[in-house]
C-alpha positions as CSV (number, residue, x, y, z in Angstrom):
1,X,-35.1,105.6,48.0
2,X,-38.1,104.5,45.8
3,X,-39.9,107.0,43.6
4,X,-43.5,106.4,42.6
5,X,-43.7,105.9,38.9
6,X,-46.6,106.0,36.5
7,X,-48.2,102.7,35.6
8,X,-49.9,101.7,32.4
9,X,-52.3,98.8,32.1
10,X,-53.3,98.3,28.5
11,X,-55.4,95.7,26.9
12,X,-57.3,92.6,28.1
13,X,-56.5,88.9,28.5
14,X,-53.6,87.3,26.7
15,X,-54.6,86.6,23.1
16,X,-51.4,86.8,21.1
17,X,-47.8,85.6,21.5
18,X,-45.4,88.0,23.4
19,X,-43.3,90.4,21.3
20,X,-39.8,89.5,20.3
21,X,-36.6,91.6,20.4
22,X,-35.4,92.9,17.0
23,X,-32.6,95.4,17.6
24,X,-31.5,98.3,19.7
25,X,-29.6,101.6,19.3
26,X,-28.3,104.1,21.8
27,X,-26.7,107.5,22.1
28,X,-25.7,110.0,24.8
29,X,-24.8,113.7,25.2
30,X,-23.1,115.4,28.2
31,X,-24.6,118.8,28.0
32,X,-27.4,119.5,25.4
33,X,-31.1,119.8,25.0
34,X,-31.0,117.4,22.0
35,X,-30.0,113.7,21.7
36,X,-30.0,112.0,18.3
37,X,-30.5,108.2,18.1
38,X,-30.2,106.1,15.0
39,X,-33.2,104.1,13.9
40,X,-32.9,100.5,15.0
41,X,-31.8,98.1,12.3
42,X,-34.3,95.8,10.6
43,X,-37.4,97.7,11.7
44,X,-40.6,96.9,9.9
45,X,-44.0,98.6,9.7
46,X,-45.9,97.7,12.8
47,X,-42.9,97.2,15.1
48,X,-42.9,99.0,18.4
49,X,-40.0,101.4,19.4
50,X,-39.6,101.9,23.1
51,X,-37.2,104.8,24.0
52,X,-35.8,105.0,27.5
53,X,-34.1,108.3,28.3
54,X,-32.1,108.8,31.5
55,X,-30.9,112.3,32.5
56,X,-30.1,114.8,35.2
57,X,-33.0,117.3,34.7
58,X,-36.8,117.5,34.1
59,X,-36.2,117.2,30.3
60,X,-39.7,116.3,28.9
61,X,-42.2,119.1,28.2
62,X,-45.9,118.8,28.5
63,X,-46.2,118.4,24.7
64,X,-43.7,115.5,24.6
65,X,-40.3,115.3,22.9
66,X,-40.8,114.4,19.3
67,X,-43.7,114.3,16.8
68,X,-45.2,110.8,16.5
69,X,-43.7,109.6,19.9
70,X,-45.9,109.3,23.0
71,X,-44.5,109.9,26.5
72,X,-45.9,107.0,28.4
73,X,-44.1,107.5,31.7
74,X,-41.7,109.8,33.5
75,X,-40.1,110.2,37.0
76,X,-38.4,113.5,37.6
77,X,-37.5,113.3,41.3
78,X,-34.1,112.3,42.6
79,X,-30.7,112.6,40.9
80,X,-31.5,110.3,38.0
81,X,-34.5,111.3,36.0
82,X,-36.2,109.0,33.4
83,X,-38.7,109.2,30.6
84,X,-40.2,106.4,28.5
85,X,-41.6,107.0,25.1
86,X,-43.1,104.8,22.4
87,X,-43.6,104.9,18.7
88,X,-45.2,102.5,16.2
89,X,-43.2,102.1,13.0
90,X,-45.2,103.4,10.0
91,X,-42.5,103.4,7.3
92,X,-42.2,107.2,7.1
93,X,-39.3,107.5,9.6
94,X,-35.9,108.8,8.6
95,X,-32.6,107.1,9.6
96,X,-32.3,109.0,12.9
97,X,-34.6,110.5,15.7
98,X,-33.6,113.8,17.2
99,X,-35.2,114.2,20.6
100,X,-35.5,117.9,21.3
101,X,-35.9,118.2,25.0
102,X,-36.8,120.9,27.5
103,X,-33.6,121.3,29.5
104,X,-29.9,121.0,28.7
105,X,-27.9,118.4,30.5
106,X,-26.8,114.7,30.5
107,X,-29.0,112.5,28.3
108,X,-28.7,108.7,27.7
109,X,-31.2,107.4,25.2
110,X,-31.8,103.8,24.1
111,X,-34.4,102.7,21.5
112,X,-35.5,99.1,21.7
113,X,-37.3,97.7,18.6
114,X,-39.8,94.8,19.3
115,X,-42.1,92.9,16.9
116,X,-45.4,91.1,17.5
117,X,-47.5,91.0,20.6
118,X,-50.1,93.7,21.0
119,X,-47.6,96.4,20.3
120,X,-48.2,98.1,23.6
121,X,-46.8,98.5,27.2
122,X,-48.5,96.4,29.9
123,X,-46.8,97.8,33.0
124,X,-44.2,100.4,33.8
125,X,-42.7,99.8,37.2
126,X,-41.4,102.0,40.0
127,X,-38.0,103.8,39.5
128,X,-35.9,102.7,42.4
129,X,-33.0,105.0,43.3
130,X,-30.2,104.5,45.9
131,X,-26.7,105.7,46.9
132,X,-25.1,102.5,45.9
133,X,-22.9,100.8,43.3
134,X,-25.7,98.3,42.8
135,X,-28.8,99.4,40.8
136,X,-32.0,97.6,41.4
137,X,-35.1,97.4,39.2
138,X,-38.0,96.6,41.5
139,X,-40.5,93.8,40.7
140,X,-43.6,94.6,38.8
141,X,-47.0,92.8,38.6
142,X,-47.5,92.1,34.9
143,X,-51.1,91.5,33.7
144,X,-50.0,89.7,30.5
145,X,-47.1,87.5,29.4
146,X,-44.6,89.5,27.4
147,X,-41.1,90.8,27.0
148,X,-39.5,92.3,30.1
149,X,-37.0,95.2,29.9
150,X,-34.9,96.1,32.9
151,X,-33.0,99.4,32.6
152,X,-30.3,100.7,34.9
153,X,-28.3,103.9,35.3
154,X,-25.6,105.4,37.4
155,X,-24.7,109.1,37.8
156,X,-21.1,108.7,36.6
157,X,-19.3,108.1,33.3
158,X,-16.9,105.3,32.3
159,X,-18.7,102.7,34.3
160,X,-18.8,99.1,33.1
161,X,-20.9,96.2,34.5
162,X,-19.1,94.1,37.0
163,X,-22.1,91.9,37.9
164,X,-25.0,91.7,35.4
165,X,-28.6,90.8,36.3
166,X,-29.1,87.1,36.4
167,X,-30.9,85.5,33.5
168,X,-31.2,88.6,31.4
169,X,-29.6,89.5,28.0
170,X,-27.8,92.8,27.6
171,X,-29.1,94.9,24.7
172,X,-27.5,98.2,25.3
173,X,-24.6,99.8,27.3
174,X,-23.6,103.4,27.3
175,X,-20.5,104.5,29.3
176,X,-20.1,108.2,28.4
177,X,-21.8,111.0,30.2
178,X,-23.9,108.9,32.6
179,X,-23.6,105.1,32.3
180,X,-26.8,103.2,31.5
181,X,-27.8,99.7,30.3
182,X,-30.9,97.9,29.1
183,X,-31.4,94.2,29.6
184,X,-34.2,91.9,28.2
185,X,-36.0,88.7,29.3
186,X,-37.7,87.4,26.1
187,X,-40.5,85.5,27.7
188,X,-41.8,86.9,31.0
189,X,-45.1,85.4,32.3
190,X,-48.0,87.3,33.8
191,X,-47.7,87.9,37.5
192,X,-45.0,89.3,39.7
193,X,-41.6,89.5,38.1
194,X,-38.3,89.0,40.0
195,X,-36.5,92.2,41.0
196,X,-33.3,92.6,38.9
197,X,-30.0,94.0,40.2
198,X,-26.9,95.1,38.4
199,X,-23.5,96.1,40.0
200,X,-21.5,98.8,38.3
201,X,-17.7,98.7,38.2
202,X,-17.3,101.5,40.7
203,X,-19.4,103.7,42.9
204,X,-21.1,107.1,42.3
205,X,-23.6,109.3,44.1
206,X,-26.7,107.6,42.7
207,X,-27.8,104.5,40.8
208,X,-31.3,103.5,39.7
209,X,-33.3,100.9,37.9
210,X,-36.7,100.2,36.4
211,X,-38.7,97.3,34.8
212,X,-41.1,97.6,31.9
213,X,-43.3,94.8,30.5
214,X,-44.1,94.9,26.8
215,X,-47.0,92.8,25.7
């Protein structure tokens, strides 16, 4: 089952080099309205934080989740819900981010820190959800060259990755509560990306994936 997801097309023609990966942090909770994630290591003023939150409920309110973060996309149908938020580092941040969300439940949150580029999101793809051990992140049509994130989740805990997506680098893996992972392709050209698939170690009711191009 595919769920229509919000798309963001920001900026004009390629004018700067694509962003580069700096670091990532992640945290999960099994039943809470809050999830606290450490600030990624090595972050500098001007870096972009992209937070990907998987959960089991409609957990983002109309006013967002945290001051100074912008909710840039969400998909709250199906068994695996997702929200994507961004924040530009300004040097006033503390050592952690506490996302206070609308509904209690499972939350897996990963913050990816990137540097350079335009500091923006080019395209957020379609969340693809299926009753399968294999999670698929559908192709997107990037308008700029950039850094491609592919994120996957499965509605079960203690899952490892038995078959990772080809050609991508793992940047995060959470195996408590739900299991989720984020992978990165450092240089992704403009145009249609390849769909990415990940196979979890054992089955569950639902798995899902999504691609995001940072530019």
